[in-house]
All heavy atoms as TSV, in Angstrom:
chain	resi	resn	atom	element	x	y	z
A	1	MET	N	N	8.895	-4.846	43.867
A	1	MET	CA	C	9.323	-4.043	44.949
A	1	MET	C	C	10.249	-4.898	45.844
A	1	MET	O	O	9.919	-6.095	46.133
A	1	MET	CB	C	8.078	-3.653	45.796
A	1	MET	CG	C	8.383	-2.722	46.922
A	1	MET	SD	S	6.927	-2.166	47.867
A	1	MET	CE	C	5.949	-1.462	46.624
A	2	ASP	N	N	11.383	-4.355	46.266
A	2	ASP	CA	C	12.297	-5.125	47.035
A	2	ASP	C	C	11.858	-5.220	48.528
A	2	ASP	O	O	10.911	-4.540	48.928
A	2	ASP	CB	C	13.711	-4.552	46.919
A	2	ASP	CG	C	13.849	-3.147	47.420
A	2	ASP	OD1	O	13.128	-2.780	48.430
A	2	ASP	OD2	O	14.624	-2.359	46.897
A	3	ARG	N	N	12.486	-6.143	49.210
A	3	ARG	CA	C	12.059	-6.333	50.646
A	3	ARG	C	C	12.136	-5.113	51.488
A	3	ARG	O	O	11.268	-4.862	52.345
A	3	ARG	CB	C	13.003	-7.332	51.263
A	3	ARG	CG	C	12.713	-8.758	50.732
A	3	ARG	CD	C	13.534	-9.702	51.517
A	3	ARG	NE	N	12.635	-10.819	51.832
A	3	ARG	CZ	C	12.896	-11.733	52.751
A	3	ARG	NH1	N	13.933	-11.644	53.435
A	3	ARG	NH2	N	11.951	-12.698	53.002
A	4	GLY	N	N	13.160	-4.196	51.310
A	4	GLY	CA	C	13.230	-2.991	52.152
A	4	GLY	C	C	12.127	-2.114	51.901
A	4	GLY	O	O	11.592	-1.427	52.806
A	5	MET	N	N	11.642	-2.025	50.674
A	5	MET	CA	C	10.521	-1.163	50.347
A	5	MET	C	C	9.267	-1.740	50.904
A	5	MET	O	O	8.430	-1.053	51.506
A	5	MET	CB	C	10.375	-0.947	48.833
A	5	MET	CG	C	11.438	-0.106	48.265
A	5	MET	SD	S	11.261	0.135	46.490
A	5	MET	CE	C	9.742	1.060	46.427
A	6	ALA	N	N	9.040	-2.999	50.789
A	6	ALA	CA	C	7.784	-3.689	51.147
A	6	ALA	C	C	7.602	-3.679	52.665
A	6	ALA	O	O	6.459	-3.564	53.106
A	6	ALA	CB	C	7.698	-5.057	50.622
A	7	SER	N	N	8.639	-3.728	53.456
A	7	SER	CA	C	8.544	-3.839	54.826
A	7	SER	C	C	7.885	-2.680	55.529
A	7	SER	O	O	7.188	-2.806	56.561
A	7	SER	CB	C	9.881	-4.169	55.462
A	7	SER	OG	O	10.716	-3.006	55.326
A	8	SER	N	N	7.992	-1.497	54.941
A	8	SER	CA	C	7.427	-0.307	55.501
A	8	SER	C	C	6.441	0.453	54.638
A	8	SER	O	O	6.071	1.558	54.841
A	8	SER	CB	C	8.509	0.692	55.935
A	8	SER	OG	O	9.311	1.033	54.768
A	9	PHE	N	N	5.955	-0.255	53.624
A	9	PHE	CA	C	5.073	0.344	52.570
A	9	PHE	C	C	3.725	0.667	53.281
A	9	PHE	O	O	3.190	-0.260	53.881
A	9	PHE	CB	C	4.938	-0.582	51.411
A	9	PHE	CG	C	4.234	0.155	50.237
A	9	PHE	CD1	C	4.904	1.046	49.482
A	9	PHE	CD2	C	2.906	-0.186	49.938
A	9	PHE	CE1	C	4.273	1.678	48.480
A	9	PHE	CE2	C	2.259	0.495	48.953
A	9	PHE	CZ	C	2.913	1.422	48.193
A	10	PRO	N	N	3.200	1.885	53.098
A	10	PRO	CA	C	1.883	2.144	53.657
A	10	PRO	C	C	0.855	1.298	52.991
A	10	PRO	O	O	0.721	1.270	51.725
A	10	PRO	CB	C	1.662	3.642	53.292
A	10	PRO	CG	C	2.978	4.183	52.870
A	10	PRO	CD	C	3.796	3.026	52.420
A	11	THR	N	N	0.065	0.510	53.782
A	11	THR	CA	C	-0.844	-0.431	53.178
A	11	THR	C	C	-2.285	0.242	53.120
A	11	THR	O	O	-3.167	-0.404	52.519
A	11	THR	CB	C	-0.950	-1.658	53.986
A	11	THR	OG1	O	-1.285	-1.297	55.369
A	11	THR	CG2	C	0.326	-2.399	53.958
A	12	GLU	N	N	-2.464	1.359	53.703
A	12	GLU	CA	C	-3.721	2.028	53.637
A	12	GLU	C	C	-4.055	2.474	52.214
A	12	GLU	O	O	-3.211	3.135	51.613
A	12	GLU	CB	C	-3.683	3.233	54.597
A	12	GLU	CG	C	-4.907	4.109	54.635
A	12	GLU	CD	C	-4.795	5.184	55.646
A	12	GLU	OE1	O	-3.650	5.707	55.869
A	12	GLU	OE2	O	-5.773	5.714	56.094
A	13	LYS	N	N	-5.149	2.170	51.668
A	13	LYS	CA	C	-5.565	2.560	50.350
A	13	LYS	C	C	-6.191	3.956	50.395
A	13	LYS	O	O	-6.941	4.280	51.353
A	13	LYS	CB	C	-6.639	1.665	49.743
A	13	LYS	CG	C	-6.129	0.229	49.604
A	13	LYS	CD	C	-5.092	0.166	48.548
A	13	LYS	CE	C	-4.623	-1.285	48.363
A	13	LYS	NZ	N	-3.500	-1.492	47.466
A	14	LEU	N	N	-5.874	4.806	49.436
A	14	LEU	CA	C	-6.360	6.117	49.396
A	14	LEU	C	C	-7.865	6.130	49.074
A	14	LEU	O	O	-8.239	5.419	48.133
A	14	LEU	CB	C	-5.605	6.993	48.362
A	14	LEU	CG	C	-6.044	8.324	48.074
A	14	LEU	CD1	C	-5.936	9.190	49.320
A	14	LEU	CD2	C	-5.320	8.990	47.001
A	15	ASP	N	N	-8.615	6.966	49.819
A	15	ASP	CA	C	-10.054	7.117	49.459
A	15	ASP	C	C	-10.388	8.508	49.897
A	15	ASP	O	O	-9.533	9.289	50.335
A	15	ASP	CB	C	-10.926	6.065	50.171
A	15	ASP	CG	C	-10.885	6.106	51.688
A	15	ASP	OD1	O	-10.713	7.211	52.313
A	15	ASP	OD2	O	-11.062	5.011	52.296
A	16	ILE	N	N	-11.670	8.892	49.699
A	16	ILE	CA	C	-12.059	10.268	49.917
A	16	ILE	C	C	-11.998	10.660	51.408
A	16	ILE	O	O	-11.896	11.813	51.791
A	16	ILE	CB	C	-13.496	10.430	49.352
A	16	ILE	CG1	C	-13.760	11.872	49.231
A	16	ILE	CG2	C	-14.521	9.717	50.254
A	16	ILE	CD1	C	-15.036	12.166	48.365
A	17	ILE	N	N	-12.003	9.636	52.315
A	17	ILE	CA	C	-11.978	9.967	53.723
A	17	ILE	C	C	-10.585	10.098	54.330
A	17	ILE	O	O	-10.312	10.829	55.240
A	17	ILE	CB	C	-12.815	8.934	54.487
A	17	ILE	CG1	C	-14.287	8.989	54.037
A	17	ILE	CG2	C	-12.756	9.069	56.030
A	17	ILE	CD1	C	-15.170	7.811	54.497
A	18	ASN	N	N	-9.625	9.327	53.863
A	18	ASN	CA	C	-8.288	9.137	54.536
A	18	ASN	C	C	-7.183	9.896	53.867
A	18	ASN	O	O	-6.080	9.546	54.119
A	18	ASN	CB	C	-8.024	7.666	54.676
A	18	ASN	CG	C	-7.705	7.009	53.339
A	18	ASN	OD1	O	-7.809	7.617	52.316
A	18	ASN	ND2	N	-7.281	5.800	53.399
A	19	TYR	N	N	-7.486	10.909	53.083
A	19	TYR	CA	C	-6.449	11.545	52.401
A	19	TYR	C	C	-5.310	12.060	53.320
A	19	TYR	O	O	-4.104	11.883	53.025
A	19	TYR	CB	C	-6.907	12.754	51.457
A	19	TYR	CG	C	-5.789	13.491	50.865
A	19	TYR	CD1	C	-5.105	12.944	49.782
A	19	TYR	CD2	C	-5.294	14.679	51.397
A	19	TYR	CE1	C	-4.070	13.615	49.176
A	19	TYR	CE2	C	-4.164	15.319	50.854
A	19	TYR	CZ	C	-3.578	14.843	49.757
A	19	TYR	OH	O	-2.497	15.406	49.152
A	20	ALA	N	N	-5.641	12.748	54.371
A	20	ALA	CA	C	-4.618	13.342	55.284
A	20	ALA	C	C	-3.684	12.293	55.834
A	20	ALA	O	O	-2.449	12.435	55.748
A	20	ALA	CB	C	-5.304	14.092	56.398
A	21	SER	N	N	-4.198	11.162	56.327
A	21	SER	CA	C	-3.329	10.073	56.879
A	21	SER	C	C	-2.569	9.391	55.777
A	21	SER	O	O	-1.335	9.110	55.922
A	21	SER	CB	C	-4.095	9.141	57.700
A	21	SER	OG	O	-5.004	8.348	56.967
A	22	TRP	N	N	-3.183	9.109	54.644
A	22	TRP	CA	C	-2.548	8.494	53.546
A	22	TRP	C	C	-1.376	9.336	52.975
A	22	TRP	O	O	-0.267	8.875	52.728
A	22	TRP	CB	C	-3.478	8.184	52.361
A	22	TRP	CG	C	-2.853	7.619	51.179
A	22	TRP	CD1	C	-2.688	6.296	50.923
A	22	TRP	CD2	C	-2.315	8.329	50.035
A	22	TRP	NE1	N	-2.025	6.101	49.731
A	22	TRP	CE2	C	-1.829	7.371	49.188
A	22	TRP	CE3	C	-2.198	9.635	49.719
A	22	TRP	CZ2	C	-1.217	7.676	47.932
A	22	TRP	CZ3	C	-1.609	10.021	48.556
A	22	TRP	CH2	C	-1.153	9.048	47.668
A	23	SER	N	N	-1.664	10.606	52.818
A	23	SER	CA	C	-0.680	11.522	52.305
A	23	SER	C	C	0.549	11.685	53.218
A	23	SER	O	O	1.689	11.591	52.740
A	23	SER	CB	C	-1.294	12.921	52.161
A	23	SER	OG	O	-0.358	13.879	51.682
A	24	TYR	N	N	0.327	11.692	54.547
A	24	TYR	CA	C	1.370	11.779	55.475
A	24	TYR	C	C	2.233	10.544	55.434
A	24	TYR	O	O	3.545	10.595	55.307
A	24	TYR	CB	C	0.890	12.040	56.902
A	24	TYR	CG	C	1.955	11.977	57.936
A	24	TYR	CD1	C	2.794	13.043	58.163
A	24	TYR	CD2	C	2.202	10.771	58.738
A	24	TYR	CE1	C	3.826	13.051	59.081
A	24	TYR	CE2	C	3.219	10.814	59.650
A	24	TYR	CZ	C	4.043	11.838	59.867
A	24	TYR	OH	O	5.023	11.909	60.762
A	25	LYS	N	N	1.612	9.441	55.431
A	25	LYS	CA	C	2.374	8.043	55.385
A	25	LYS	C	C	3.170	7.990	54.046
A	25	LYS	O	O	4.349	7.457	54.077
A	25	LYS	CB	C	1.429	6.944	55.594
A	25	LYS	CG	C	0.894	6.894	56.977
A	25	LYS	CD	C	-0.179	5.775	57.103
A	25	LYS	CE	C	-0.825	5.798	58.429
A	25	LYS	NZ	N	-1.951	4.860	58.594
A	26	MET	N	N	2.569	8.331	52.923
A	26	MET	CA	C	3.200	8.196	51.620
A	26	MET	C	C	4.379	9.214	51.598
A	26	MET	O	O	5.468	8.853	51.127
A	26	MET	CB	C	2.205	8.478	50.544
A	26	MET	CG	C	2.808	8.166	49.149
A	26	MET	SD	S	3.378	6.457	48.962
A	26	MET	CE	C	1.846	5.595	48.945
A	27	ASP	N	N	4.210	10.449	52.018
A	27	ASP	CA	C	5.327	11.458	52.112
A	27	ASP	C	C	6.493	10.852	52.916
A	27	ASP	O	O	7.664	10.866	52.458
A	27	ASP	CB	C	4.866	12.674	52.725
A	27	ASP	CG	C	4.000	13.509	51.851
A	27	ASP	OD1	O	3.637	13.125	50.692
A	27	ASP	OD2	O	3.461	14.543	52.383
A	28	GLN	N	N	6.188	10.329	54.004
A	28	GLN	CA	C	7.270	9.743	54.927
A	28	GLN	C	C	7.971	8.591	54.248
A	28	GLN	O	O	9.189	8.425	54.335
A	28	GLN	CB	C	6.709	9.411	56.265
A	28	GLN	CG	C	6.149	10.541	57.116
A	28	GLN	CD	C	7.289	11.586	57.267
A	28	GLN	OE1	O	8.345	11.327	57.725
A	28	GLN	NE2	N	6.941	12.793	56.969
A	29	TYR	N	N	7.145	7.756	53.650
A	29	TYR	CA	C	7.692	6.611	52.901
A	29	TYR	C	C	8.672	7.062	51.738
A	29	TYR	O	O	9.768	6.537	51.698
A	29	TYR	CB	C	6.582	5.802	52.379
A	29	TYR	CG	C	7.153	4.538	51.648
A	29	TYR	CD1	C	7.505	3.397	52.308
A	29	TYR	CD2	C	7.192	4.514	50.215
A	29	TYR	CE1	C	8.034	2.230	51.623
A	29	TYR	CE2	C	7.707	3.384	49.572
A	29	TYR	CZ	C	8.078	2.322	50.229
A	29	TYR	OH	O	8.601	1.253	49.624
A	30	LEU	N	N	8.241	7.952	50.954
A	30	LEU	CA	C	9.040	8.425	49.789
A	30	LEU	C	C	10.315	9.128	50.346
A	30	LEU	O	O	11.337	9.007	49.732
A	30	LEU	CB	C	8.246	9.325	48.915
A	30	LEU	CG	C	7.029	8.620	48.178
A	30	LEU	CD1	C	6.142	9.588	47.490
A	30	LEU	CD2	C	7.570	7.558	47.180
A	31	LEU	N	N	10.179	9.901	51.366
A	31	LEU	CA	C	11.353	10.543	51.957
A	31	LEU	C	C	12.326	9.504	52.463
A	31	LEU	O	O	13.521	9.646	52.153
A	31	LEU	CB	C	10.952	11.445	53.035
A	31	LEU	CG	C	10.333	12.762	52.595
A	31	LEU	CD1	C	9.639	13.542	53.809
A	31	LEU	CD2	C	11.347	13.723	52.012
A	32	ARG	N	N	11.857	8.537	53.204
A	32	ARG	CA	C	12.688	7.504	53.771
A	32	ARG	C	C	13.461	6.755	52.713
A	32	ARG	O	O	14.656	6.315	52.922
A	32	ARG	CB	C	11.861	6.543	54.571
A	32	ARG	CG	C	12.663	5.497	55.376
A	32	ARG	CD	C	11.846	4.594	56.200
A	32	ARG	NE	N	10.730	5.230	56.785
A	32	ARG	CZ	C	9.371	4.900	56.588
A	32	ARG	NH1	N	9.041	3.899	55.768
A	32	ARG	NH2	N	8.473	5.507	57.237
A	33	HIS	N	N	12.858	6.517	51.573
A	33	HIS	CA	C	13.464	5.713	50.505
A	33	HIS	C	C	14.141	6.624	49.397
A	33	HIS	O	O	14.498	6.090	48.336
A	33	HIS	CB	C	12.445	4.744	49.904
A	33	HIS	CG	C	12.062	3.703	50.839
A	33	HIS	ND1	N	12.905	2.652	51.149
A	33	HIS	CD2	C	11.010	3.525	51.678
A	33	HIS	CE1	C	12.361	1.837	52.077
A	33	HIS	NE2	N	11.192	2.408	52.401
A	34	ARG	N	N	14.302	7.928	49.776
A	34	ARG	CA	C	14.937	8.857	48.846
A	34	ARG	C	C	14.309	8.985	47.513
A	34	ARG	O	O	14.985	9.128	46.468
A	34	ARG	CB	C	16.478	8.561	48.783
A	34	ARG	CG	C	17.091	8.572	50.062
A	34	ARG	CD	C	18.509	8.088	50.022
A	34	ARG	NE	N	19.021	7.888	51.355
A	34	ARG	CZ	C	20.143	8.416	51.783
A	34	ARG	NH1	N	20.891	9.102	51.102
A	34	ARG	NH2	N	20.497	8.153	53.027
A	35	TYR	N	N	12.957	8.937	47.450
A	35	TYR	CA	C	12.205	9.089	46.210
A	35	TYR	C	C	11.529	10.455	46.064
A	35	TYR	O	O	10.893	10.767	45.172
A	35	TYR	CB	C	11.214	8.000	46.050
A	35	TYR	CG	C	11.808	6.599	45.825
A	35	TYR	CD1	C	11.360	5.563	46.563
A	35	TYR	CD2	C	12.817	6.398	44.972
A	35	TYR	CE1	C	11.884	4.256	46.388
A	35	TYR	CE2	C	13.388	5.191	44.732
A	35	TYR	CZ	C	12.926	4.151	45.470
A	35	TYR	OH	O	13.505	2.900	45.323
A	36	TRP	N	N	11.605	11.256	47.182
A	36	TRP	CA	C	10.859	12.545	47.142
A	36	TRP	C	C	11.325	13.453	46.042
A	36	TRP	O	O	10.563	14.262	45.481
A	36	TRP	CB	C	11.037	13.201	48.494
A	36	TRP	CG	C	10.004	14.332	48.653
A	36	TRP	CD1	C	10.309	15.683	48.741
A	36	TRP	CD2	C	8.588	14.265	48.704
A	36	TRP	NE1	N	9.160	16.421	48.766
A	36	TRP	CE2	C	8.125	15.514	48.802
A	36	TRP	CE3	C	7.686	13.146	48.696
A	36	TRP	CZ2	C	6.725	15.802	48.841
A	36	TRP	CZ3	C	6.338	13.473	48.743
A	36	TRP	CH2	C	5.864	14.766	48.847
A	37	SER	N	N	12.568	13.357	45.631
A	37	SER	CA	C	13.108	14.255	44.584
A	37	SER	C	C	12.361	14.052	43.252
A	37	SER	O	O	12.228	14.956	42.475
A	37	SER	CB	C	14.560	14.110	44.371
A	37	SER	OG	O	14.912	12.789	44.045
A	38	TYR	N	N	11.902	12.810	43.063
A	38	TYR	CA	C	11.014	12.547	41.866
A	38	TYR	C	C	9.729	13.297	41.912
A	38	TYR	O	O	9.260	13.793	40.937
A	38	TYR	CB	C	10.824	11.079	41.688
A	38	TYR	CG	C	12.077	10.255	41.308
A	38	TYR	CD1	C	12.818	9.706	42.261
A	38	TYR	CD2	C	12.422	10.127	39.973
A	38	TYR	CE1	C	13.989	8.920	41.970
A	38	TYR	CE2	C	13.600	9.444	39.666
A	38	TYR	CZ	C	14.385	8.863	40.698
A	38	TYR	OH	O	15.474	8.138	40.274
A	39	VAL	N	N	9.130	13.347	43.136
A	39	VAL	CA	C	7.876	13.981	43.286
A	39	VAL	C	C	8.036	15.503	43.088
A	39	VAL	O	O	7.169	16.133	42.436
A	39	VAL	CB	C	7.255	13.611	44.658
A	39	VAL	CG1	C	6.009	14.453	44.870
A	39	VAL	CG2	C	7.027	12.188	44.800
A	40	GLU	N	N	9.116	16.127	43.692
A	40	GLU	CA	C	9.322	17.476	43.583
A	40	GLU	C	C	9.787	17.923	42.184
A	40	GLU	O	O	9.775	19.112	41.827
A	40	GLU	CB	C	10.356	17.937	44.576
A	40	GLU	CG	C	9.828	17.907	46.007
A	40	GLU	CD	C	10.876	18.413	47.013
A	40	GLU	OE1	O	12.114	18.118	46.814
A	40	GLU	OE2	O	10.522	19.111	47.888
A	41	GLY	N	N	10.230	16.982	41.347
A	41	GLY	CA	C	10.788	17.332	40.020
A	41	GLY	C	C	12.209	17.740	40.044
A	41	GLY	O	O	12.753	18.193	39.054
A	42	VAL	N	N	12.938	17.532	41.166
A	42	VAL	CA	C	14.325	17.804	41.281
A	42	VAL	C	C	15.165	16.866	40.545
A	42	VAL	O	O	16.142	17.156	39.900
A	42	VAL	CB	C	14.727	17.978	42.746
A	42	VAL	CG1	C	16.268	18.073	42.916
A	42	VAL	CG2	C	13.990	19.008	43.483
A	43	ASN	N	N	14.711	15.594	40.606
A	43	ASN	CA	C	15.462	14.531	39.967
A	43	ASN	C	C	14.945	14.300	38.580
A	43	ASN	O	O	14.127	13.464	38.333
A	43	ASN	CB	C	15.271	13.278	40.863
A	43	ASN	CG	C	16.297	12.145	40.474
A	43	ASN	OD1	O	17.008	12.231	39.505
A	43	ASN	ND2	N	16.350	11.073	41.269
A	44	GLU	N	N	15.385	15.178	37.653
A	44	GLU	CA	C	14.927	15.089	36.312
A	44	GLU	C	C	15.974	14.402	35.400
A	44	GLU	O	O	17.137	14.423	35.763
A	44	GLU	CB	C	14.632	16.460	35.719
A	44	GLU	CG	C	13.471	17.174	36.474
A	44	GLU	CD	C	13.166	18.524	35.880
A	44	GLU	OE1	O	13.703	18.868	34.825
A	44	GLU	OE2	O	12.470	19.280	36.547
A	45	VAL	N	N	15.518	13.906	34.347
A	45	VAL	CA	C	16.444	13.318	33.333
A	45	VAL	C	C	17.187	14.511	32.709
A	45	VAL	O	O	16.683	15.538	32.337
A	45	VAL	CB	C	15.687	12.547	32.249
A	45	VAL	CG1	C	16.641	12.131	31.138
A	45	VAL	CG2	C	14.947	11.433	32.843
A	46	ALA	N	N	18.484	14.308	32.563
A	46	ALA	CA	C	19.359	15.370	31.901
A	46	ALA	C	C	18.971	15.534	30.471
A	46	ALA	O	O	18.350	14.558	29.866
A	46	ALA	CB	C	20.797	14.949	31.970
A	47	SER	N	N	19.170	16.670	29.830
A	47	SER	CA	C	18.809	16.896	28.460
A	47	SER	C	C	19.467	15.870	27.488
A	47	SER	O	O	18.879	15.543	26.450
A	47	SER	CB	C	19.140	18.307	28.022
A	47	SER	OG	O	20.493	18.558	28.177
A	48	GLU	N	N	20.653	15.455	27.778
A	48	GLU	CA	C	21.329	14.422	26.970
A	48	GLU	C	C	21.902	13.316	27.906
A	48	GLU	O	O	23.120	13.154	28.049
A	48	GLU	CB	C	22.478	15.072	26.186
A	48	GLU	CG	C	21.973	16.059	25.160
A	48	GLU	CD	C	23.171	16.572	24.332
A	48	GLU	OE1	O	24.102	15.891	24.075
A	48	GLU	OE2	O	22.997	17.701	23.942
A	49	PRO	N	N	21.008	12.530	28.497
A	49	PRO	CA	C	21.421	11.557	29.423
A	49	PRO	C	C	22.128	10.378	28.719
A	49	PRO	O	O	21.777	10.060	27.569
A	49	PRO	CB	C	20.151	11.041	30.028
A	49	PRO	CG	C	19.090	11.275	28.980
A	49	PRO	CD	C	19.555	12.526	28.321
A	50	THR	N	N	23.034	9.774	29.437
A	50	THR	CA	C	23.629	8.554	28.842
A	50	THR	C	C	22.560	7.441	29.102
A	50	THR	O	O	21.628	7.552	29.833
A	50	THR	CB	C	24.908	8.178	29.613
A	50	THR	OG1	O	24.580	7.894	30.976
A	50	THR	CG2	C	25.943	9.240	29.580
A	51	HIS	N	N	22.783	6.325	28.445
A	51	HIS	CA	C	21.830	5.203	28.584
A	51	HIS	C	C	21.821	4.763	30.056
A	51	HIS	O	O	20.730	4.501	30.664
A	51	HIS	CB	C	22.299	4.065	27.704
A	51	HIS	CG	C	21.353	2.845	27.759
A	51	HIS	ND1	N	20.103	2.959	27.210
A	51	HIS	CD2	C	21.508	1.645	28.214
A	51	HIS	CE1	C	19.519	1.781	27.355
A	51	HIS	NE2	N	20.314	1.021	28.018
A	52	LYS	N	N	22.904	4.699	30.693
A	52	LYS	CA	C	23.010	4.299	32.135
A	52	LYS	C	C	22.250	5.307	33.059
A	52	LYS	O	O	21.487	4.875	33.929
A	52	LYS	CB	C	24.412	4.137	32.499
A	52	LYS	CG	C	24.623	3.670	33.919
A	52	LYS	CD	C	26.096	3.547	34.309
A	52	LYS	CE	C	26.270	3.164	35.785
A	52	LYS	NZ	N	27.669	3.091	36.155
A	53	ASP	N	N	22.445	6.541	32.799
A	53	ASP	CA	C	21.779	7.664	33.614
A	53	ASP	C	C	20.268	7.505	33.453
A	53	ASP	O	O	19.517	7.622	34.391
A	53	ASP	CB	C	22.202	9.009	33.250
A	53	ASP	CG	C	23.651	9.319	33.627
A	53	ASP	OD1	O	24.193	8.625	34.465
A	53	ASP	OD2	O	24.217	10.194	33.057
A	54	PHE	N	N	19.888	7.350	32.197
A	54	PHE	CA	C	18.421	7.235	31.909
A	54	PHE	C	C	17.794	6.047	32.626
A	54	PHE	O	O	16.743	6.133	33.206
A	54	PHE	CB	C	18.100	7.255	30.385
A	54	PHE	CG	C	16.694	7.124	30.086
A	54	PHE	CD1	C	15.834	8.265	30.305
A	54	PHE	CD2	C	16.127	5.894	29.796
A	54	PHE	CE1	C	14.486	8.139	30.094
A	54	PHE	CE2	C	14.757	5.819	29.484
A	54	PHE	CZ	C	13.949	6.987	29.699
A	55	LEU	N	N	18.445	4.844	32.518
A	55	LEU	CA	C	17.941	3.700	33.125
A	55	LEU	C	C	17.795	3.844	34.633
A	55	LEU	O	O	16.834	3.412	35.222
A	55	LEU	CB	C	18.829	2.512	32.752
A	55	LEU	CG	C	18.766	2.024	31.328
A	55	LEU	CD1	C	19.744	0.786	31.142
A	55	LEU	CD2	C	17.312	1.583	31.003
A	56	ALA	N	N	18.791	4.498	35.258
A	56	ALA	CA	C	18.768	4.731	36.715
A	56	ALA	C	C	17.591	5.639	37.079
A	56	ALA	O	O	16.851	5.371	38.014
A	56	ALA	CB	C	20.073	5.296	37.208
A	57	TRP	N	N	17.434	6.724	36.282
A	57	TRP	CA	C	16.301	7.620	36.527
A	57	TRP	C	C	14.998	6.950	36.283
A	57	TRP	O	O	14.045	7.051	37.157
A	57	TRP	CB	C	16.428	8.852	35.665
A	57	TRP	CG	C	15.244	9.846	35.812
A	57	TRP	CD1	C	15.190	10.790	36.697
A	57	TRP	CD2	C	14.072	9.757	35.133
A	57	TRP	NE1	N	13.915	11.390	36.617
A	57	TRP	CE2	C	13.221	10.760	35.596
A	57	TRP	CE3	C	13.545	8.941	34.062
A	57	TRP	CZ2	C	11.912	11.020	35.155
A	57	TRP	CZ3	C	12.231	9.218	33.596
A	57	TRP	CH2	C	11.484	10.197	34.134
A	58	GLU	N	N	14.930	6.223	35.239
A	58	GLU	CA	C	13.618	5.516	34.894
A	58	GLU	C	C	13.233	4.490	36.079
A	58	GLU	O	O	12.062	4.309	36.322
A	58	GLU	CB	C	13.708	4.857	33.592
A	58	GLU	CG	C	12.445	4.277	33.114
A	58	GLU	CD	C	12.499	3.601	31.752
A	58	GLU	OE1	O	13.506	2.907	31.492
A	58	GLU	OE2	O	11.632	3.857	30.960
A	59	GLN	N	N	14.237	3.835	36.544
A	59	GLN	CA	C	13.943	2.791	37.551
A	59	GLN	C	C	13.393	3.547	38.800
A	59	GLN	O	O	12.446	3.086	39.383
A	59	GLN	CB	C	15.214	2.070	37.945
A	59	GLN	CG	C	15.030	1.014	38.954
A	59	GLN	CD	C	16.284	0.190	39.291
A	59	GLN	OE1	O	17.365	0.687	39.054
A	59	GLN	NE2	N	16.047	-0.971	39.771
A	60	GLY	N	N	13.994	4.642	39.259
A	60	GLY	CA	C	13.520	5.335	40.399
A	60	GLY	C	C	12.163	5.935	40.211
A	60	GLY	O	O	11.260	5.820	41.013
A	61	ALA	N	N	11.908	6.559	39.025
A	61	ALA	CA	C	10.643	7.125	38.728
A	61	ALA	C	C	9.505	6.007	38.673
A	61	ALA	O	O	8.426	6.295	39.143
A	61	ALA	CB	C	10.693	7.868	37.366
A	62	SER	N	N	9.880	4.903	38.117
A	62	SER	CA	C	8.939	3.802	38.076
A	62	SER	C	C	8.540	3.286	39.447
A	62	SER	O	O	7.331	2.939	39.721
A	62	SER	CB	C	9.458	2.670	37.275
A	62	SER	OG	O	9.675	3.004	35.942
A	63	LYS	N	N	9.477	3.284	40.368
A	63	LYS	CA	C	9.203	2.877	41.733
A	63	LYS	C	C	8.277	3.876	42.402
A	63	LYS	O	O	7.315	3.452	43.097
A	63	LYS	CB	C	10.476	2.737	42.628
A	63	LYS	CG	C	11.267	1.498	42.233
A	63	LYS	CD	C	12.564	1.399	43.002
A	63	LYS	CE	C	13.314	0.190	42.631
A	63	LYS	NZ	N	14.529	0.032	43.407
A	64	VAL	N	N	8.455	5.102	42.155
A	64	VAL	CA	C	7.518	6.169	42.736
A	64	VAL	C	C	6.159	5.935	42.100
A	64	VAL	O	O	5.157	5.987	42.937
A	64	VAL	CB	C	8.037	7.565	42.435
A	64	VAL	CG1	C	7.045	8.627	42.819
A	64	VAL	CG2	C	9.380	7.873	43.213
A	65	LEU	N	N	6.047	5.809	40.868
A	65	LEU	CA	C	4.729	5.643	40.243
A	65	LEU	C	C	4.071	4.320	40.794
A	65	LEU	O	O	2.833	4.360	41.053
A	65	LEU	CB	C	4.798	5.508	38.722
A	65	LEU	CG	C	5.089	6.836	38.052
A	65	LEU	CD1	C	5.334	6.601	36.562
A	65	LEU	CD2	C	3.943	7.854	38.250
A	66	TYR	N	N	4.801	3.315	41.083
A	66	TYR	CA	C	4.296	2.092	41.576
A	66	TYR	C	C	3.730	2.296	42.988
A	66	TYR	O	O	2.608	1.860	43.314
A	66	TYR	CB	C	5.330	1.022	41.602
A	66	TYR	CG	C	4.862	-0.280	42.214
A	66	TYR	CD1	C	4.085	-1.171	41.472
A	66	TYR	CD2	C	5.141	-0.606	43.550
A	66	TYR	CE1	C	3.601	-2.352	41.993
A	66	TYR	CE2	C	4.671	-1.732	44.131
A	66	TYR	CZ	C	3.926	-2.666	43.361
A	66	TYR	OH	O	3.409	-3.784	43.881
A	67	CYS	N	N	4.484	3.060	43.754
A	67	CYS	CA	C	4.046	3.346	45.198
A	67	CYS	C	C	2.783	4.130	45.125
A	67	CYS	O	O	1.829	3.808	45.887
A	67	CYS	CB	C	5.077	4.168	45.888
A	67	CYS	SG	S	6.622	3.369	46.198
A	68	LEU	N	N	2.614	5.061	44.248
A	68	LEU	CA	C	1.375	5.906	44.194
A	68	LEU	C	C	0.203	5.164	43.643
A	68	LEU	O	O	-0.927	5.396	44.073
A	68	LEU	CB	C	1.667	7.170	43.374
A	68	LEU	CG	C	2.739	8.105	44.039
A	68	LEU	CD1	C	3.003	9.269	43.003
A	68	LEU	CD2	C	2.298	8.598	45.324
A	69	ALA	N	N	0.484	4.243	42.747
A	69	ALA	CA	C	-0.604	3.421	42.185
A	69	ALA	C	C	-1.028	2.193	42.916
A	69	ALA	O	O	-2.061	1.594	42.737
A	69	ALA	CB	C	-0.219	3.039	40.705
A	70	TYR	N	N	-0.207	1.714	43.880
A	70	TYR	CA	C	-0.293	0.498	44.559
A	70	TYR	C	C	-1.544	0.515	45.425
A	70	TYR	O	O	-2.227	0.828	45.965
A	70	TYR	CB	C	0.954	0.190	45.357
A	70	TYR	CG	C	0.867	-1.149	46.130
A	70	TYR	CD1	C	0.527	-2.213	45.481
A	70	TYR	CD2	C	1.136	-1.138	47.477
A	70	TYR	CE1	C	0.553	-3.476	46.180
A	70	TYR	CE2	C	1.116	-2.261	48.191
A	70	TYR	CZ	C	0.792	-3.483	47.617
A	70	TYR	OH	O	0.858	-4.686	48.287
């Protein structure tokens, strides 16, 4: 994770009690870093992506998965 991402990353761990606050903070974080399109499914891989396009998409999708699993 780069410095820009880490500086505002929600540190609260998701549990059964804090879903509302965790969800709000994660939504805001993903929106701020322009990753929300991956969550919505808007930012999909083209049916015939170039290698460069696929790598860019995969990098963004991986960052979102990392945020959600962190």
